[in-house]
C-alpha positions, -999 to 999 in steps of 0.1 A, spaced: 185 330 714 221 317 716 253 336 723 258 345 687 223 359 685 231 381 715 263 394 699 243 401 667 218 422 685 245 442 703 262 449 669 229 460 654 223 484 682 258 500 676 251 503 639 217 492 625 232 479 592 229 442 583 259 443 559 283 457 585 269 435 612 275 404 590 311 415 584 318 418 621 302 384 628 321 368 599 289 356 583 270 363 551 244 390 547 217 366 536 224 343 565 221 372 590 190 386 574 174 352 576 182 349 613 167 383 620 135 373 603 134 342 624 138 362 656 111 387 644 86 358 638 95 342 671 88 374 692 63 389 668 82 422 664 98 443 637 135 451 640 140 482 618 122 514 612 130 545 591 139 578 607 143 602 579 171 588 557 185 567 585 175 532 596 170 527 634 159 498 657 124 498 669 116 501 706 108 464 707 142 455 692 160 478 716 143 461 745 154 428 731 190 441 728 190 449 766 178 414 773 206 401 751 232 421 771 219 407 804 220 372 789 256 376 777 267 388 812 249 360 829 265 335 805 299 349 812 294 347 850 282 311 847 311 300 826 336 316 850 319 301 880 318 266 865 355 268 855 365 279 890 345 250 905 365 226 884 398 243 893 398 250 931 419 279 940 421 292 905 409 325 891 398 339 858 404 373 843 389 389 811 412 417 799 405 443 771 434 461 755 435 488 729 449 475 696 482 493 695 491 486 731 482 450 726 505 447 696 536 464 709 536 463 748 510 440 763 525 406 753 555 412 777 532 423 805 510 393 801 539 370 798 553 380 832 518 379 847 514 343 835 547 333 850 539 348 884 502 337 885 500 303 868 467 296 886 449 325 870 435 319 836 427 348 813 409 358 782 422 388 762 403 409 736 418 438 717 399 466 701 393 503 699 394 522 732 356 531 732 347 495 724 369 481 752 356 506 777 320 497 769 328 461 776 342 470 810 311 489 818 287 461 809 308 435 828 321 416 798 357 422 809 374 429 843 404 450 832 407 476 804 439 492 792 428 520 769 437 555 757 417 586 765 398 599 796 366 580 804 344 584 834 348 553 855 336 549 891 359 519 898 397 516 903 421 531 877 458 537 872 476 561 849 501 542 828 513 570 805 508 605 791 521 611 756 524 642 734 501 648 705 519 665 676 524 670 639 544 645 620 558 653 585 586 644 562 602 678 568 595 707 591 565 728 581 560 765 589 529 772 609 516 797 584 518 770 557 497 744 576 462 754 562 475 749 526 494 717 532 478 683 526 466 667 558 460 630 565 434 629 592 423 602 617 386 594 616 371 571 643 350 543 627 313 551 625 302 522 646 321 535 677 298 565 679 271 541 693 292 533 724 285 553 756 317 574 754 303 609 755 324 616 787 357 609 772 378 638 758 382 628 722 416 635 707 399 650 677 384 677 700 419 685 713 433 689 679 403 710 667 407 733 697 445 737 690 437 744 653 411 770 661 435 789 684 459 795 655 439 794 622 407 808 608 409 785 577 398 749 577 426 723 573 432 709 539 422 673 546 429 650 516 426 617 533 407 601 563 418 568 578 407 550 610 442 541 622 470 564 635 496 539 623 482 542 588 484 580 590 522 577 598 527 553 569 511 578 545 533 606 558 564 583 552 554 582 516 553 619 513 515 622 509 510 649 535 513 656 572 493 641 601 485 649 637 490 619 659 501 608 694 539 604 696 536 567 705 527 559 669 561 571 656 580 543 673 617 547 663 610 558 628 638 578 613 635 606 588 602 620 601 598 653 619 576 655 650 565 687 666 543 686 697 511 708 696 514 736 721 485 758 730 489 796 733 490 793 771 521 771 768 504 737 777 510 708 754 483 686 739 485 652 754 467 618 755 467 595 785 467 557 787 448 543 816 444 509 833 408 507 845 398 476 866 372 461 889 381 459 926 385 421 928 415 400 940 425 386 906 424 421 890 444 436 918 471 409 913 472 416 876 475 454 882 504 449 907 523 427 883 517 450 853 529 479 875 561 462 885 573 456 849 556 483 828 583 509 832 610 486 820 588 477 790 578 512 782 614 527 785 624 519 749 593 539 738 604 569 759 576 565 784 575 575 821 565 561 854 531 547 862 511 567 887 479 560 905 
């Protein structure tokens, strides 16, 4: 099996659906199905089995997935080692960043890191927080900048804590909320396969707040998998949304009201920098820490704390 086969197996474990795996691999469904049949014949196994109405991987396929993960990690370590042998004194970092942070803030942090540490090469991958954290756990990346609280036994730094609140075109009375159209965030289905049970999901925080004040269910008319899209829909007058304040940027004409629990505490979400305790990673963290406050100030963010 080659590197692409290993990636395919990991995707199929996350979501045993050939069509969706083909989309993520940028290949056609027939081509992927043909490759799966080849691997089945090579190892004399069957990939899929039915569990009620759902399709799941067989035990043999799951065993092969674990082998693929080990092979990907070994290949990464081999590539990094060979590169450092060719470039004495150099280092290499693999960094994972949540999509929104990567788009708005990370380029400046990475630019200053590059200027200060020209001998350290890097590979950057953006994605959803659960996806990035999974890659940190399996050794695919060395640093993860992600939102939400995850259990991590290594080093970590708190970058920011932001309010979660209701955004609307105009102020909405609390008593009217159950009857107003809500645009809800829904995490993509495939992320449920990542080992993220220990994180405090923002949806749970919102649900807890809602249940404190209302007996009725919210009037959800739309579900999207991106908070920025929620805000765009609100701008068009299609309803209200509950989002982290970061996603409002400097938008004018929108009303934002933080969620406050009955005990007076606010609903918040934190952005963390998780990293492995290695020299190159420590250098990156020190550089990011020295410039992040200046970068985050336009967004109304605070100091970094450890």
